[in-house]
ROSE-4610 file (N, C-alpha, C; in Angstrom, 1 decimal, always signed):
// ROSE-4610
residu = [M/M/M/S/S/S/L/L/L/A/A/A/I/I/I/N/N/N/K/K/K/E/E/E/Q/Q/Q/L/L/L/A/A/A/A/A/A/L/L/L/A/A/A/M/M/M/K/K/K/E/E/E/A/A/A/M/M/M/A/A/A/W/W/W/L/L/L/D/D/D/Q/Q/Q/R/R/R/G/G/G/I/I/I/Y/Y/Y/Y/Y/Y/Q/Q/Q/H/H/H/F/F/F/P/P/P/P/P/P/D/D/D/Q/Q/Q/I/I/I/K/K/K/I/I/I/G/G/G/P/P/P/I/I/I/N/N/N/F/F/F/W/W/W/P/P/P/R/R/R/T/T/T/G/G/G/T/T/T/I/I/I/T/T/T/I/I/I/D/D/D/G/G/G/E/E/E/G/G/G/Q/Q/Q/R/R/R/R/R/R/A/A/A/E/E/E/K/K/K/G/G/G/L/L/L/I/I/I/G/G/G/L/L/L/E/E/E/A/A/A/I/I/I/L/L/L/A/A/A/A/A/A/A/A/A/A/A/A/T/T/T/P/P/P/R/R/R/H/H/H/S/S/S/S/S/S/T/T/T/P/P/P/S/S/S/T/T/T/V/V/V/R/R/R/G/G/G/H/H/H/C/C/C/H/H/H]
num = [1/1/1/2/2/2/3/3/3/4/4/4/5/5/5/6/6/6/7/7/7/8/8/8/9/9/9/10/10/10/11/11/11/12/12/12/13/13/13/14/14/14/15/15/15/16/16/16/17/17/17/18/18/18/19/19/19/20/20/20/21/21/21/22/22/22/23/23/23/24/24/24/25/25/25/26/26/26/27/27/27/28/28/28/29/29/29/30/30/30/31/31/31/32/32/32/33/33/33/34/34/34/35/35/35/36/36/36/37/37/37/38/38/38/39/39/39/40/40/40/41/41/41/42/42/42/43/43/43/44/44/44/45/45/45/46/46/46/47/47/47/48/48/48/49/49/49/50/50/50/51/51/51/52/52/52/53/53/53/54/54/54/55/55/55/56/56/56/57/57/57/58/58/58/59/59/59/60/60/60/61/61/61/62/62/62/63/63/63/64/64/64/65/65/65/66/66/66/67/67/67/68/68/68/69/69/69/70/70/70/71/71/71/72/72/72/73/73/73/74/74/74/75/75/75/76/76/76/77/77/77/78/78/78/79/79/79/80/80/80/81/81/81/82/82/82/83/83/83/84/84/84/85/85/85/86/86/86/87/87/87/88/88/88/89/89/89/90/90/90/91/91/91/92/92/92]
x = [-177.5/-176.1/-175.7/-174.7/-174.4/-173.4/-173.2/-172.4/-170.9/-170.5/-169.2/-168.8/-169.7/-169.5/-169.3/-170.1/-170.0/-168.7/-168.2/-166.8/-165.7/-165.9/-164.9/-164.9/-166.1/-166.2/-165.6/-165.9/-165.3/-163.8/-163.3/-161.8/-161.2/-161.8/-161.3/-161.3/-162.4/-162.5/-161.5/-161.2/-160.2/-158.8/-158.5/-157.2/-157.1/-158.1/-158.0/-157.8/-158.5/-158.3/-156.9/-156.4/-155.0/-154.0/-154.1/-153.2/-153.2/-154.4/-154.6/-154.0/-154.1/-153.6/-152.1/-151.5/-150.0/-149.5/-150.2/-149.8/-149.8/-150.9/-151.0/-149.8/-149.2/-148.1/-146.8/-146.7/-145.5/-144.7/-145.4/-144.8/-144.7/-143.5/-143.3/-143.8/-144.5/-145.0/-145.1/-145.3/-145.5/-146.9/-147.7/-149.0/-148.8/-149.1/-149.1/-150.6/-151.1/-152.6/-152.9/-154.0/-155.1/-155.2/-154.5/-154.8/-153.7/-152.5/-151.4/-150.7/-150.3/-149.4/-148.1/-147.0/-145.7/-144.9/-144.5/-143.7/-142.4/-141.4/-140.2/-140.5/-140.2/-140.5/-141.9/-142.7/-144.0/-145.0/-145.9/-146.9/-148.3/-149.1/-150.4/-151.5/-152.6/-153.7/-154.9/-155.2/-156.2/-157.6/-158.0/-159.4/-159.6/-158.5/-158.6/-158.0/-157.1/-156.4/-155.1/-154.9/-153.7/-152.4/-151.5/-150.1/-149.2/-148.2/-147.0/-145.7/-144.7/-143.4/-142.5/-141.8/-140.9/-140.0/-139.9/-138.9/-139.6/-140.8/-141.4/-142.2/-142.7/-143.3/-144.8/-145.3/-146.7/-147.3/-148.6/-149.3/-149.1/-149.1/-149.0/-150.4/-150.4/-151.6/-152.3/-151.5/-152.0/-152.8/-153.9/-154.6/-155.1/-155.4/-155.9/-154.9/-155.4/-154.6/-154.0/-154.8/-154.3/-153.1/-153.2/-152.1/-150.9/-151.1/-150.1/-149.4/-150.1/-149.5/-148.6/-149.0/-148.2/-146.9/-147.0/-145.8/-144.9/-145.4/-144.6/-143.9/-144.6/-144.0/-142.8/-143.1/-142.1/-140.9/-141.1/-140.0/-139.3/-139.9/-139.3/-139.0/-140.0/-139.9/-139.5/-138.5/-138.2/-139.3/-139.5/-140.5/-139.8/-140.4/-139.9/-140.5/-139.8/-140.3/-140.9/-141.0/-141.5/-143.0/-143.6/-145.1/-145.7/-146.9/-147.5/-147.5/-147.6/-147.6/-146.3/-145.3/-143.9/-143.6/-144.3/-143.9/-144.5/-145.4/-146.1/-145.3/-145.1/-144.4/-145.4/-145.8/-146.8/-146.1/-146.3/-145.7/-146.9/-146.7/-147.8/-147.4]
y = [+213.7/+213.7/+214.7/+215.5/+216.6/+216.1/+216.9/+216.5/+216.5/+217.4/+217.4/+216.1/+215.6/+214.3/+213.2/+213.2/+212.2/+212.3/+213.5/+213.6/+213.1/+213.4/+212.9/+211.4/+210.8/+209.3/+208.7/+209.3/+208.8/+208.9/+210.0/+210.2/+209.2/+208.9/+207.9/+206.6/+206.2/+204.9/+204.7/+205.8/+205.7/+205.6/+206.2/+206.1/+204.6/+204.1/+202.7/+201.8/+201.9/+201.0/+201.1/+202.3/+202.4/+201.8/+202.1/+201.5/+200.0/+199.4/+198.0/+197.4/+198.1/+197.7/+197.6/+198.7/+198.7/+197.7/+197.5/+196.5/+195.1/+194.8/+193.5/+193.2/+194.2/+194.1/+194.3/+194.5/+194.7/+195.9/+197.0/+198.2/+199.2/+199.7/+200.6/+202.0/+202.6/+204.0/+204.7/+206.0/+206.9/+207.5/+207.6/+208.3/+209.7/+210.7/+212.0/+212.5/+212.4/+212.7/+214.1/+214.4/+213.4/+212.7/+213.3/+212.8/+212.2/+212.2/+211.9/+210.6/+209.8/+208.7/+209.0/+208.6/+208.9/+207.5/+207.2/+206.0/+206.4/+206.6/+207.2/+208.5/+208.8/+210.1/+210.2/+209.2/+209.2/+209.7/+210.6/+211.1/+210.7/+210.2/+209.7/+210.2/+210.8/+211.2/+210.3/+209.4/+208.4/+208.9/+210.0/+210.6/+211.0/+211.7/+212.2/+211.3/+210.4/+209.6/+210.3/+211.5/+212.3/+211.7/+211.7/+211.2/+212.2/+212.5/+213.3/+212.6/+213.1/+212.5/+213.7/+213.6/+214.7/+215.1/+216.4/+216.9/+217.1/+216.5/+216.6/+217.9/+218.5/+219.8/+219.7/+218.6/+218.5/+217.2/+217.1/+215.9/+214.8/+213.6/+212.5/+212.3/+211.9/+211.5/+210.3/+209.4/+208.2/+208.6/+207.9/+208.2/+207.0/+207.1/+206.0/+204.9/+203.8/+202.7/+202.0/+202.0/+201.4/+202.2/+203.6/+204.4/+204.2/+204.2/+204.0/+202.6/+201.6/+200.3/+200.4/+201.1/+201.2/+201.9/+203.0/+203.8/+203.0/+202.3/+201.5/+200.4/+199.8/+198.8/+199.3/+200.5/+201.2/+201.6/+202.0/+202.5/+201.3/+200.1/+199.0/+199.3/+199.8/+200.2/+198.9/+199.0/+197.8/+197.4/+196.1/+195.6/+194.9/+195.0/+194.5/+193.2/+192.3/+191.0/+190.9/+192.1/+192.1/+191.9/+191.7/+191.5/+192.9/+193.0/+194.2/+195.2/+194.7/+195.6/+196.3/+195.8/+196.5/+197.3/+197.3/+198.0/+199.4/+199.7/+200.9/+202.0/+203.1/+204.2/+205.3/+205.7/+206.8/+208.0/+209.1/+210.4/+211.1/+211.7/+212.5/+213.9]
z = [+95.6/+95.5/+94.4/+94.7/+93.8/+92.8/+91.7/+90.6/+91.1/+92.1/+92.6/+93.3/+94.1/+94.7/+93.7/+92.6/+91.6/+90.9/+90.7/+90.0/+91.0/+92.3/+93.2/+93.3/+93.3/+93.3/+92.1/+90.9/+89.7/+89.6/+90.2/+90.3/+91.2/+92.3/+93.3/+92.7/+92.0/+91.3/+90.2/+89.4/+88.4/+89.0/+90.1/+90.8/+91.3/+92.0/+92.5/+91.4/+90.3/+89.1/+88.6/+88.4/+87.9/+88.8/+90.1/+91.1/+91.1/+91.1/+91.0/+89.7/+88.6/+87.4/+87.5/+88.0/+88.2/+89.1/+90.3/+91.3/+90.6/+89.9/+89.3/+88.3/+87.7/+86.8/+87.5/+88.8/+89.5/+89.0/+88.7/+88.2/+89.3/+89.6/+90.7/+90.3/+91.2/+90.9/+92.2/+92.1/+93.2/+93.0/+94.0/+94.0/+94.7/+93.9/+94.4/+94.5/+95.7/+96.0/+95.5/+95.0/+94.9/+93.6/+92.5/+91.1/+90.3/+90.7/+89.9/+90.3/+89.3/+89.4/+88.6/+89.2/+88.5/+88.4/+87.2/+87.0/+86.3/+87.1/+86.5/+85.9/+84.6/+84.1/+83.5/+83.7/+83.1/+84.2/+83.8/+84.7/+84.1/+85.0/+84.6/+85.5/+84.9/+85.7/+85.3/+86.2/+85.8/+85.5/+86.2/+86.1/+84.6/+84.0/+82.7/+81.7/+82.1/+81.2/+80.6/+81.0/+80.5/+80.9/+79.9/+80.1/+79.6/+80.4/+80.0/+80.4/+79.7/+80.1/+80.4/+81.5/+81.9/+80.8/+80.6/+79.6/+78.2/+77.9/+76.6/+76.4/+77.5/+77.3/+76.8/+76.5/+76.1/+76.4/+76.4/+76.6/+75.5/+75.9/+74.9/+74.2/+73.0/+72.3/+72.9/+73.4/+74.1/+75.4/+75.7/+76.9/+77.6/+78.9/+79.7/+79.9/+80.5/+80.8/+79.6/+78.5/+77.2/+76.7/+76.7/+76.3/+77.2/+78.5/+79.5/+79.3/+79.0/+78.7/+77.5/+76.5/+75.3/+75.5/+76.3/+76.6/+77.5/+78.5/+79.3/+78.5/+77.6/+76.8/+75.9/+75.4/+74.5/+75.3/+76.5/+77.4/+78.1/+78.1/+78.8/+80.2/+80.9/+82.3/+83.1/+83.9/+84.7/+85.6/+85.8/+86.7/+87.8/+89.0/+90.2/+90.5/+91.1/+91.4/+92.8/+93.5/+94.8/+94.8/+95.9/+96.0/+95.8/+95.4/+95.1/+96.3/+97.5/+98.7/+98.9/+98.3/+98.5/+97.3/+96.2/+95.0/+94.9/+95.8/+95.7/+96.5/+95.9/+96.6/+96.7/+97.9/+98.0/+98.7/+98.1/+98.6/+99.2/+100.3/+100.9/+101.1]
């Protein structure tokens, strides 16, 4: 197995984990394949843990799901009472 396949598998696993985490919390998001999740103005790349906010012009110091959770809590992002299967917004 090549290193490129391993990186692809790790990226896919990180994306699945992040999407499941958001679904469990009822947080609406959009998935921009292959690597980006967008929650309102918040941009998250699960593979690297990088977080940016539209209009800020630079990466946030916070990283990963722990950093995303802190930013979401600070922003008081609205949560939907819908079932997880209806809160996901996928853009192709």
